[in-house]
A tleap script that builds the chain and sets N, CA, C and O, in Angstrom:
source leaprc.protein.ff14SB
mol = sequence {
  NGLY ASN ASN GLU GLU LYS GLU ARG GLN SER
  SER MET THR SER GLU ALA SER ALA LEU THR
  THR GLU ASP LEU ASN GLY SER GLU GLN HIE
  ASP PRO SER ALA SER ARG THR LYS PRO THR
  THR THR THR THR THR THR SER MET ASP PRO
  LYS THR TRP ASP ALA GLU THR LYS GLU ARG
  ALA SER LEU CYS TYR SER TRP TYR ASN ARG
  LEU GLY GLY PRO LYS LYS GLU THR PHE ARG
  LYS ARG ILE ALA SER GLY GLY MET ASP GLY
  LEU GLU PRO ASP ASP VAL ASP LEU LEU PRO
  TRP MET HIE GLY GLY ALA ARG LEU ASN VAL
  VAL SER ALA THR ARG LEU PHE CSER
}
set mol.1.N position { 0.797 -1.212 0.000 }
set mol.1.CA position { 0.000 0.000 0.000 }
set mol.1.C position { 0.835 1.270 0.000 }
set mol.1.O position { 0.284 2.365 -0.113 }
set mol.2.N position { 2.167 1.149 0.126 }
set mol.2.CA position { 2.999 2.359 0.209 }
set mol.2.C position { 3.054 3.104 -1.114 }
set mol.2.O position { 2.979 4.333 -1.133 }
set mol.3.N position { 3.185 2.382 -2.218 }
set mol.3.CA position { 3.228 3.009 -3.532 }
set mol.3.C position { 1.941 3.752 -3.852 }
set mol.3.O position { 1.961 4.840 -4.426 }
set mol.4.N position { 0.827 3.149 -3.473 }
set mol.4.CA position { -0.480 3.766 -3.716 }
set mol.4.C position { -0.550 5.128 -3.027 }
set mol.4.O position { -1.019 6.104 -3.612 }
set mol.5.N position { -0.086 5.184 -1.794 }
set mol.5.CA position { -0.097 6.421 -1.000 }
set mol.5.C position { 0.708 7.518 -1.715 }
set mol.5.O position { 0.254 8.658 -1.812 }
set mol.6.N position { 1.904 7.169 -2.216 }
set mol.6.CA position { 2.759 8.137 -2.908 }
set mol.6.C position { 2.073 8.675 -4.160 }
set mol.6.O position { 2.098 9.878 -4.420 }
set mol.7.N position { 1.460 7.781 -4.933 }
set mol.7.CA position { 0.789 8.197 -6.160 }
set mol.7.C position { -0.324 9.193 -5.867 }
set mol.7.O position { -0.494 10.189 -6.570 }
set mol.8.N position { -1.080 8.896 -4.806 }
set mol.8.CA position { -2.177 9.785 -4.472 }
set mol.8.C position { -1.633 11.165 -4.083 }
set mol.8.O position { -2.215 12.181 -4.463 }
set mol.9.N position { -0.550 11.215 -3.350 }
set mol.9.CA position { 0.040 12.491 -2.957 }
set mol.9.C position { 0.539 13.267 -4.169 }
set mol.9.O position { 0.308 14.472 -4.266 }
set mol.10.N position { 1.215 12.597 -5.088 }
set mol.10.CA position { 1.753 13.307 -6.241 }
set mol.10.C position { 0.626 13.835 -7.127 }
set mol.10.O position { 0.745 14.922 -7.692 }
set mol.11.N position { -0.455 13.086 -7.254 }
set mol.11.CA position { -1.560 13.594 -8.070 }
set mol.11.C position { -2.205 14.792 -7.395 }
set mol.11.O position { -2.687 15.698 -8.075 }
set mol.12.N position { -2.222 14.811 -6.063 }
set mol.12.CA position { -2.785 15.970 -5.353 }
set mol.12.C position { -1.920 17.210 -5.552 }
set mol.12.O position { -2.446 18.303 -5.765 }
set mol.13.N position { -0.603 17.054 -5.486 }
set mol.13.CA position { 0.253 18.221 -5.655 }
set mol.13.C position { 0.185 18.745 -7.074 }
set mol.13.O position { 0.191 19.959 -7.277 }
set mol.14.N position { 0.121 17.864 -8.063 }
set mol.14.CA position { 0.037 18.369 -9.434 }
set mol.14.C position { -1.293 19.084 -9.654 }
set mol.14.O position { -1.358 20.049 -10.416 }
set mol.15.N position { -2.348 18.619 -8.997 }
set mol.15.CA position { -3.631 19.313 -9.098 }
set mol.15.C position { -3.526 20.707 -8.494 }
set mol.15.O position { -4.020 21.682 -9.060 }
set mol.16.N position { -2.883 20.787 -7.347 }
set mol.16.CA position { -2.749 22.076 -6.660 }
set mol.16.C position { -1.918 23.044 -7.502 }
set mol.16.O position { -2.260 24.223 -7.603 }
set mol.17.N position { -0.830 22.560 -8.106 }
set mol.17.CA position { -0.010 23.461 -8.913 }
set mol.17.C position { -0.758 23.889 -10.167 }
set mol.17.O position { -0.574 25.006 -10.651 }
set mol.18.N position { -1.604 23.003 -10.698 }
set mol.18.CA position { -2.408 23.377 -11.858 }
set mol.18.C position { -3.343 24.521 -11.488 }
set mol.18.O position { -3.585 25.429 -12.283 }
set mol.19.N position { -3.854 24.458 -10.285 }
set mol.19.CA position { -4.755 25.509 -9.811 }
set mol.19.C position { -4.042 26.848 -9.741 }
set mol.19.O position { -4.571 27.857 -10.208 }
set mol.20.N position { -2.853 26.868 -9.165 }
set mol.20.CA position { -2.164 28.148 -9.011 }
set mol.20.C position { -1.801 28.760 -10.354 }
set mol.20.O position { -1.929 29.972 -10.528 }
set mol.21.N position { -1.347 27.947 -11.315 }
set mol.21.CA position { -1.017 28.543 -12.609 }
set mol.21.C position { -2.281 29.081 -13.276 }
set mol.21.O position { -2.243 30.102 -13.962 }
set mol.22.N position { -3.389 28.394 -13.071 }
set mol.22.CA position { -4.640 28.873 -13.655 }
set mol.22.C position { -5.024 30.218 -13.025 }
set mol.22.O position { -5.467 31.136 -13.715 }
set mol.23.N position { -4.847 30.315 -11.708 }
set mol.23.CA position { -5.148 31.579 -11.027 }
set mol.23.C position { -4.286 32.703 -11.571 }
set mol.23.O position { -4.771 33.804 -11.827 }
set mol.24.N position { -3.001 32.417 -11.747 }
set mol.24.CA position { -2.091 33.435 -12.257 }
set mol.24.C position { -2.510 33.885 -13.642 }
set mol.24.O position { -2.586 35.083 -13.917 }
set mol.25.N position { -2.782 32.932 -14.510 }
set mol.25.CA position { -3.192 33.275 -15.865 }
set mol.25.C position { -4.486 34.069 -15.859 }
set mol.25.O position { -4.643 35.019 -16.626 }
set mol.26.N position { -5.398 33.684 -15.005 }
set mol.26.CA position { -6.677 34.380 -14.932 }
set mol.26.C position { -6.500 35.837 -14.538 }
set mol.26.O position { -7.147 36.721 -15.099 }
set mol.27.N position { -5.618 36.088 -13.568 }
set mol.27.CA position { -5.465 37.461 -13.095 }
set mol.27.C position { -4.702 38.313 -14.100 }
set mol.27.O position { -4.850 39.535 -14.118 }
set mol.28.N position { -3.893 37.680 -14.931 }
set mol.28.CA position { -3.134 38.443 -15.918 }
set mol.28.C position { -4.045 39.052 -16.979 }
set mol.28.O position { -3.759 40.122 -17.516 }
set mol.29.N position { -5.142 38.363 -17.273 }
set mol.29.CA position { -6.018 38.842 -18.326 }
set mol.29.C position { -6.766 40.108 -17.913 }
set mol.29.O position { -7.173 40.904 -18.760 }
set mol.30.N position { -6.941 40.284 -16.612 }
set mol.30.CA position { -7.643 41.488 -16.158 }
set mol.30.C position { -6.714 42.679 -16.268 }
set mol.30.O position { -5.550 42.608 -15.875 }
set mol.31.N position { -7.221 43.756 -16.795 }
set mol.31.CA position { -6.440 44.979 -16.876 }
set mol.31.C position { -6.272 45.503 -15.452 }
set mol.31.O position { -7.274 45.755 -14.784 }
set mol.32.N position { -5.042 45.675 -14.963 }
set mol.32.CA position { -4.857 46.133 -13.576 }
set mol.32.C position { -5.529 47.473 -13.305 }
set mol.32.O position { -5.963 47.739 -12.184 }
set mol.33.N position { -5.615 48.318 -14.332 }
set mol.33.CA position { -6.239 49.620 -14.114 }
set mol.33.C position { -7.752 49.496 -13.993 }
set mol.33.O position { -8.410 50.380 -13.446 }
set mol.34.N position { -8.306 48.386 -14.508 }
set mol.34.CA position { -9.756 48.207 -14.447 }
set mol.34.C position { -10.210 47.903 -13.025 }
set mol.34.O position { -11.331 48.237 -12.641 }
set mol.35.N position { -9.328 47.260 -12.234 }
set mol.35.CA position { -9.726 46.904 -10.882 }
set mol.35.C position { -9.736 48.130 -9.962 }
set mol.35.O position { -10.502 48.198 -9.001 }
set mol.36.N position { -8.874 49.088 -10.277 }
set mol.36.CA position { -8.908 50.331 -9.495 }
set mol.36.C position { -10.118 51.138 -9.932 }
set mol.36.O position { -10.464 51.170 -11.113 }
set mol.37.N position { -10.747 51.778 -8.986 }
set mol.37.CA position { -11.903 52.577 -9.373 }
set mol.37.C position { -11.413 53.836 -10.062 }
set mol.37.O position { -10.470 54.481 -9.603 }
set mol.38.N position { -12.043 54.172 -11.138 }
set mol.38.CA position { -11.639 55.356 -11.888 }
set mol.38.C position { -12.009 56.603 -11.082 }
set mol.38.O position { -13.147 56.742 -10.633 }
set mol.39.N position { -11.044 57.506 -10.902 }
set mol.39.CA position { -11.342 58.719 -10.130 }
set mol.39.C position { -12.358 59.597 -10.864 }
set mol.39.O position { -12.205 59.887 -12.050 }
set mol.40.N position { -13.376 60.004 -10.149 }
set mol.40.CA position { -14.378 60.846 -10.794 }
set mol.40.C position { -14.007 62.312 -10.651 }
set mol.40.O position { -14.418 63.143 -11.461 }
set mol.41.N position { -13.227 62.630 -9.620 }
set mol.41.CA position { -12.802 64.016 -9.454 }
set mol.41.C position { -11.324 64.111 -9.794 }
set mol.41.O position { -10.554 63.195 -9.502 }
set mol.42.N position { -10.934 65.199 -10.399 }
set mol.42.CA position { -9.525 65.376 -10.728 }
set mol.42.C position { -8.797 65.920 -9.513 }
set mol.42.O position { -9.367 66.654 -8.707 }
set mol.43.N position { -7.524 65.549 -9.392 }
set mol.43.CA position { -6.747 66.000 -8.246 }
set mol.43.C position { -6.318 67.451 -8.413 }
set mol.43.O position { -6.021 68.133 -7.432 }
set mol.44.N position { -6.285 67.918 -9.646 }
set mol.44.CA position { -5.878 69.302 -9.865 }
set mol.44.C position { -7.049 70.233 -9.561 }
set mol.44.O position { -8.212 69.867 -9.726 }
set mol.45.N position { -6.720 71.436 -9.118 }
set mol.45.CA position { -7.760 72.402 -8.778 }
set mol.45.C position { -8.151 73.235 -9.993 }
set mol.45.O position { -9.005 74.117 -9.907 }
set mol.46.N position { -7.516 72.945 -11.123 }
set mol.46.CA position { -7.793 73.700 -12.338 }
set mol.46.C position { -9.234 73.499 -12.772 }
set mol.46.O position { -9.718 72.371 -12.865 }
set mol.47.N position { -9.907 74.597 -13.033 }
set mol.47.CA position { -11.284 74.521 -13.487 }
set mol.47.C position { -11.320 74.009 -14.910 }
set mol.47.O position { -10.403 74.260 -15.692 }
set mol.48.N position { -12.392 73.284 -15.251 }
set mol.48.CA position { -12.522 72.772 -16.603 }
set mol.48.C position { -13.017 73.853 -17.562 }
set mol.48.O position { -13.144 73.605 -18.761 }
set mol.49.N position { -13.295 75.040 -17.047 }
set mol.49.CA position { -13.765 76.129 -17.892 }
set mol.49.C position { -12.578 76.953 -18.380 }
set mol.49.O position { -11.959 77.674 -17.598 }
set mol.50.N position { -12.258 76.849 -19.666 }
set mol.50.CA position { -11.080 77.542 -20.214 }
set mol.50.C position { -11.093 79.049 -19.974 }
set mol.50.O position { -10.036 79.679 -19.946 }
set mol.51.N position { -12.287 79.636 -19.798 }
set mol.51.CA position { -12.354 81.085 -19.576 }
set mol.51.C position { -11.700 81.484 -18.263 }
set mol.51.O position { -11.284 82.630 -18.096 }
set mol.52.N position { -11.607 80.531 -17.318 }
set mol.52.CA position { -11.033 80.847 -16.011 }
set mol.52.C position { -9.557 80.459 -15.912 }
set mol.52.O position { -8.936 80.679 -14.872 }
set mol.53.N position { -8.982 79.883 -16.982 }
set mol.53.CA position { -7.593 79.446 -16.939 }
set mol.53.C position { -6.619 80.622 -16.924 }
set mol.53.O position { -6.855 81.662 -17.540 }
set mol.54.N position { -5.518 80.423 -16.202 }
set mol.54.CA position { -4.443 81.408 -16.274 }
set mol.54.C position { -3.555 81.067 -17.476 }
set mol.54.O position { -3.759 80.055 -18.145 }
set mol.55.N position { -2.578 81.919 -17.732 }
set mol.55.CA position { -1.731 81.739 -18.919 }
set mol.55.C position { -1.007 80.397 -18.895 }
set mol.55.O position { -0.876 79.742 -19.929 }
set mol.56.N position { -0.534 79.983 -17.711 }
set mol.56.CA position { 0.214 78.737 -17.591 }
set mol.56.C position { -0.670 77.533 -17.934 }
set mol.56.O position { -0.241 76.605 -18.620 }
set mol.57.N position { -1.901 77.569 -17.445 }
set mol.57.CA position { -2.835 76.471 -17.719 }
set mol.57.C position { -3.148 76.392 -19.204 }
set mol.57.O position { -3.191 75.309 -19.787 }
set mol.58.N position { -3.368 77.568 -19.815 }
set mol.58.CA position { -3.636 77.610 -21.262 }
set mol.58.C position { -2.464 77.003 -22.027 }
set mol.58.O position { -2.647 76.251 -22.984 }
set mol.59.N position { -1.255 77.347 -21.579 }
set mol.59.CA position { -0.062 76.852 -22.253 }
set mol.59.C position { 0.059 75.338 -22.115 }
set mol.59.O position { 0.388 74.646 -23.079 }
set mol.60.N position { -0.208 74.825 -20.910 }
set mol.60.CA position { -0.140 73.375 -20.685 }
set mol.60.C position { -1.187 72.650 -21.520 }
set mol.60.O position { -0.907 71.603 -22.104 }
set mol.61.N position { -2.395 73.210 -21.577 }
set mol.61.CA position { -3.465 72.593 -22.362 }
set mol.61.C position { -3.088 72.585 -23.845 }
set mol.61.O position { -3.322 71.606 -24.554 }
set mol.62.N position { -2.508 73.679 -24.290 }
set mol.62.CA position { -2.099 73.794 -25.685 }
set mol.62.C position { -0.981 72.803 -26.019 }
set mol.62.O position { -0.992 72.173 -27.077 }
set mol.63.N position { -0.018 72.675 -25.104 }
set mol.63.CA position { 1.074 71.720 -25.266 }
set mol.63.C position { 0.522 70.299 -25.298 }
set mol.63.O position { 0.940 69.466 -26.103 }
set mol.64.N position { -0.423 70.047 -24.407 }
set mol.64.CA position { -1.066 68.748 -24.322 }
set mol.64.C position { -1.765 68.423 -25.654 }
set mol.64.O position { -1.688 67.301 -26.155 }
set mol.65.N position { -2.434 69.414 -26.201 }
set mol.65.CA position { -3.153 69.241 -27.460 }
set mol.65.C position { -2.183 68.950 -28.613 }
set mol.65.O position { -2.462 68.110 -29.468 }
set mol.66.N position { -1.050 69.647 -28.629 }
set mol.66.CA position { -0.104 69.407 -29.717 }
set mol.66.C position { 0.501 68.003 -29.609 }
set mol.66.O position { 0.757 67.356 -30.625 }
set mol.67.N position { 0.731 67.526 -28.362 }
set mol.67.CA position { 1.216 66.158 -28.175 }
set mol.67.C position { 0.143 65.152 -28.578 }
set mol.67.O position { 0.449 64.103 -29.144 }
set mol.68.N position { -1.096 65.471 -28.289 }
set mol.68.CA position { -2.211 64.602 -28.673 }
set mol.68.C position { -2.177 64.371 -30.185 }
set mol.68.O position { -2.321 63.243 -30.655 }
set mol.69.N position { -1.984 65.453 -30.936 }
set mol.69.CA position { -1.921 65.349 -32.393 }
set mol.69.C position { -0.663 64.623 -32.854 }
set mol.69.O position { -0.703 63.818 -33.784 }
set mol.70.N position { 0.460 64.920 -32.190 }
set mol.70.CA position { 1.716 64.293 -32.551 }
set mol.70.C position { 1.671 62.777 -32.365 }
set mol.70.O position { 2.277 62.026 -33.129 }
set mol.71.N position { 0.947 62.345 -31.343 }
set mol.71.CA position { 0.851 60.911 -31.042 }
set mol.71.C position { -0.268 60.228 -31.825 }
set mol.71.O position { -0.532 59.042 -31.632 }
set mol.72.N position { -0.917 60.973 -32.698 }
set mol.72.CA position { -1.942 60.380 -33.541 }
set mol.72.C position { -3.291 60.204 -32.871 }
set mol.72.O position { -4.060 59.320 -33.247 }
set mol.73.N position { -3.584 61.033 -31.888 }
set mol.73.CA position { -4.897 61.014 -31.246 }
set mol.73.C position { -5.166 59.809 -30.368 }
set mol.73.O position { -6.121 59.070 -30.609 }
set mol.74.N position { -4.322 59.592 -29.332 }
set mol.74.CA position { -4.545 58.433 -28.449 }
set mol.74.C position { -5.790 58.598 -27.575 }
set mol.74.O position { -6.283 59.711 -27.391 }
set mol.75.N position { -6.288 57.498 -27.046 }
set mol.75.CA position { -7.382 57.559 -26.068 }
set mol.75.C position { -6.852 58.233 -24.812 }
set mol.75.O position { -5.644 58.262 -24.578 }
set mol.76.N position { -7.757 58.775 -24.005 }
set mol.76.CA position { -7.379 59.543 -22.818 }
set mol.76.C position { -6.445 58.752 -21.881 }
set mol.76.O position { -5.403 59.262 -21.469 }
set mol.77.N position { -6.827 57.501 -21.546 }
set mol.77.CA position { -6.012 56.717 -20.613 }
set mol.77.C position { -4.637 56.387 -21.196 }
set mol.77.O position { -3.633 56.419 -20.485 }
set mol.78.N position { -4.597 56.073 -22.481 }
set mol.78.CA position { -3.328 55.777 -23.154 }
set mol.78.C position { -2.429 57.003 -23.113 }
set mol.78.O position { -1.234 56.909 -22.832 }
set mol.79.N position { -3.027 58.153 -23.400 }
set mol.79.CA position { -2.306 59.422 -23.410 }
set mol.79.C position { -1.755 59.721 -22.014 }
set mol.79.O position { -0.602 60.126 -21.865 }
set mol.80.N position { -2.593 59.517 -20.995 }
set mol.80.CA position { -2.184 59.741 -19.600 }
set mol.80.C position { -0.970 58.871 -19.257 }
set mol.80.O position { -0.019 59.343 -18.633 }
set mol.81.N position { -1.010 57.589 -19.671 }
set mol.81.CA position { 0.098 56.680 -19.383 }
set mol.81.C position { 1.369 57.107 -20.108 }
set mol.81.O position { 2.465 57.026 -19.553 }
set mol.82.N position { 1.217 57.567 -21.362 }
set mol.82.CA position { 2.381 58.016 -22.121 }
set mol.82.C position { 3.050 59.201 -21.422 }
set mol.82.O position { 4.277 59.259 -21.334 }
set mol.83.N position { 2.248 60.143 -20.927 }
set mol.83.CA position { 2.794 61.311 -20.234 }
set mol.83.C position { 3.481 60.860 -18.945 }
set mol.83.O position { 4.568 61.333 -18.611 }
set mol.84.N position { 2.831 59.936 -18.223 }
set mol.84.CA position { 3.387 59.440 -16.960 }
set mol.84.C position { 4.729 58.742 -17.174 }
set mol.84.O position { 5.588 58.764 -16.292 }
set mol.85.N position { 4.911 58.123 -18.343 }
set mol.85.CA position { 6.166 57.413 -18.599 }
set mol.85.C position { 7.312 58.370 -18.916 }
set mol.85.O position { 8.464 57.948 -19.021 }
set mol.86.N position { 7.003 59.641 -19.066 }
set mol.86.CA position { 8.060 60.648 -19.227 }
set mol.86.C position { 8.345 61.009 -20.668 }
set mol.86.O position { 7.785 60.426 -21.596 }
set mol.87.N position { 9.233 61.989 -20.842 }
set mol.87.CA position { 9.661 62.388 -22.177 }
set mol.87.C position { 8.858 63.527 -22.780 }
set mol.87.O position { 9.180 64.008 -23.867 }
set mol.88.N position { 7.816 63.963 -22.086 }
set mol.88.CA position { 7.045 65.097 -22.591 }
set mol.88.C position { 7.197 66.249 -21.600 }
set mol.88.O position { 6.379 66.427 -20.698 }
set mol.89.N position { 8.244 67.010 -21.786 }
set mol.89.CA position { 8.573 68.076 -20.847 }
set mol.89.C position { 7.416 69.051 -20.653 }
set mol.89.O position { 6.782 69.491 -21.612 }
set mol.90.N position { 7.161 69.373 -19.399 }
set mol.90.CA position { 6.129 70.355 -19.094 }
set mol.90.C position { 4.731 69.785 -18.960 }
set mol.90.O position { 3.793 70.519 -18.646 }
set mol.91.N position { 4.572 68.473 -19.197 }
set mol.91.CA position { 3.241 67.880 -19.091 }
set mol.91.C position { 3.136 66.952 -17.887 }
set mol.91.O position { 4.050 66.181 -17.596 }
set mol.92.N position { 2.017 67.041 -17.202 }
set mol.92.CA position { 1.671 66.145 -16.108 }
set mol.92.C position { 0.530 65.255 -16.594 }
set mol.92.O position { -0.266 65.681 -17.432 }
set mol.93.N position { 0.435 64.007 -16.074 }
set mol.93.CA position { -0.677 63.137 -16.496 }
set mol.93.C position { -2.056 63.790 -16.355 }
set mol.93.O position { -2.943 63.554 -17.175 }
set mol.94.N position { -2.234 64.610 -15.316 }
set mol.94.CA position { -3.545 65.252 -15.108 }
set mol.94.C position { -3.878 66.290 -16.172 }
set mol.94.O position { -5.037 66.676 -16.323 }
set mol.95.N position { -2.865 66.743 -16.913 }
set mol.95.CA position { -3.112 67.751 -17.941 }
set mol.95.C position { -4.044 67.240 -19.037 }
set mol.95.O position { -4.678 68.035 -19.730 }
set mol.96.N position { -4.131 65.912 -19.200 }
set mol.96.CA position { -5.034 65.384 -20.231 }
set mol.96.C position { -6.476 65.770 -19.926 }
set mol.96.O position { -7.311 65.853 -20.827 }
set mol.97.N position { -6.762 66.005 -18.642 }
set mol.97.CA position { -8.123 66.391 -18.253 }
set mol.97.C position { -8.496 67.782 -18.759 }
set mol.97.O position { -9.674 68.136 -18.792 }
set mol.98.N position { -7.502 68.564 -19.150 }
set mol.98.CA position { -7.778 69.915 -19.650 }
set mol.98.C position { -8.400 69.885 -21.045 }
set mol.98.O position { -9.079 70.828 -21.452 }
set mol.99.N position { -8.160 68.796 -21.770 }
set mol.99.CA position { -8.661 68.715 -23.132 }
set mol.99.C position { -10.146 68.326 -23.153 }
set mol.99.O position { -10.625 67.632 -22.256 }
set mol.100.N position { -10.867 68.781 -24.186 }
set mol.100.CA position { -12.310 68.500 -24.276 }
set mol.100.C position { -12.596 67.091 -24.805 }
set mol.100.O position { -12.840 66.911 -25.998 }
set mol.101.N position { -12.566 66.092 -23.913 }
set mol.101.CA position { -12.781 64.701 -24.309 }
set mol.101.C position { -14.259 64.423 -24.527 }
set mol.101.O position { -15.127 65.070 -23.940 }
set mol.102.N position { -14.527 63.439 -25.392 }
set mol.102.CA position { -15.906 62.999 -25.568 }
set mol.102.C position { -15.924 61.473 -25.644 }
set mol.102.O position { -14.874 60.841 -25.764 }
set mol.103.N position { -17.102 60.891 -25.577 }
set mol.103.CA position { -17.269 59.434 -25.593 }
set mol.103.C position { -16.427 58.781 -24.501 }
set mol.103.O position { -15.759 57.775 -24.741 }
set mol.104.N position { -16.462 59.350 -23.319 }
set mol.104.CA position { -15.750 58.763 -22.183 }
set mol.104.C position { -14.246 58.681 -22.357 }
set mol.104.O position { -13.604 57.755 -21.863 }
set mol.105.N position { -13.683 59.660 -23.066 }
set mol.105.CA position { -12.233 59.692 -23.222 }
set mol.105.C position { -11.733 58.939 -24.440 }
set mol.105.O position { -10.530 58.729 -24.599 }
set mol.106.N position { -12.664 58.529 -25.306 }
set mol.106.CA position { -12.255 57.799 -26.507 }
set mol.106.C position { -11.573 58.716 -27.511 }
set mol.106.O position { -10.625 58.316 -28.186 }
set mol.107.N position { -12.059 59.941 -27.606 }
set mol.107.CA position { -11.415 60.894 -28.517 }
set mol.107.C position { -11.746 62.321 -28.089 }
set mol.107.O position { -12.584 62.552 -27.217 }
set mol.108.N position { -11.065 63.267 -28.728 }
set mol.108.CA position { -11.292 64.667 -28.407 }
set mol.108.C position { -12.449 65.224 -29.210 }
set mol.108.O position { -12.743 64.771 -30.316 }
set mol.109.N position { -13.096 66.214 -28.629 }
set mol.109.CA position { -14.065 67.011 -29.365 }
set mol.109.C position { -13.243 68.004 -30.163 }
set mol.109.O position { -12.818 69.032 -29.637 }
set mol.110.N position { -13.020 67.699 -31.426 }
set mol.110.CA position { -12.109 68.474 -32.270 }
set mol.110.C position { -12.588 69.930 -32.437 }
set mol.110.O position { -11.787 70.865 -32.447 }
set mol.111.N position { -13.889 70.089 -32.564 }
set mol.111.CA position { -14.432 71.453 -32.725 }
set mol.111.C position { -14.065 72.313 -31.515 }
set mol.111.O position { -13.558 73.424 -31.669 }
set mol.112.N position { -14.321 71.794 -30.307 }
set mol.112.CA position { -13.982 72.531 -29.087 }
set mol.112.C position { -12.478 72.765 -28.984 }
set mol.112.O position { -12.033 73.861 -28.643 }
set mol.113.N position { -11.704 71.729 -29.280 }
set mol.113.CA position { -10.260 71.833 -29.171 }
set mol.113.C position { -9.714 72.878 -30.136 }
set mol.113.O position { -8.840 73.669 -29.781 }
set mol.114.N position { -10.234 72.874 -31.356 }
set mol.114.CA position { -9.779 73.837 -32.354 }
set mol.114.C position { -10.110 75.256 -31.883 }
set mol.114.O position { -9.299 76.172 -32.023 }
set mol.115.N position { -11.297 75.423 -31.331 }
set mol.115.CA position { -11.713 76.730 -30.837 }
set mol.115.C position { -10.784 77.175 -29.687 }
set mol.115.O position { -10.429 78.349 -29.579 }
set mol.116.N position { -10.408 76.226 -28.848 }
set mol.116.CA position { -9.548 76.537 -27.693 }
set mol.116.C position { -8.133 76.918 -28.101 }
set mol.116.O position { -7.556 77.858 -27.555 }
set mol.117.N position { -7.581 76.194 -29.054 }
set mol.117.CA position { -6.143 76.287 -29.286 }
set mol.117.C position { -5.752 76.937 -30.604 }
set mol.117.O position { -4.611 76.807 -31.045 }
set mol.118.N position { -6.698 77.643 -31.243 }
set mol.118.CA position { -6.290 78.289 -32.490 }
set mol.118.C position { -6.356 79.799 -32.345 }
set mol.118.O position { -6.049 80.524 -33.291 }
savepdb mol mol.pdb
quit
């Protein structure tokens, strides 16, 4: 009966390891940003009304808009991540909120943006 006992143990451990790899694979498919709740309020105190912006805010929004065009019109979250990864001097990830997004950040309202930055 000793061999039987060993076989049963080894089949149990392989089952357990199969479970853990499945768990790992399952969690990888979830977008990590999806599990975090999306902030509804912006951390910046900048008003979303361009009429109340100071010169610096206007400049940041304009810079943000030119990068948006340079990058080929990324989605809001993609754009935010690109800014966070660095290389865009003078831009903060929150600056993307200054732009007139529509469809939940899928693209910019070009008419509003053109009016703002031309």
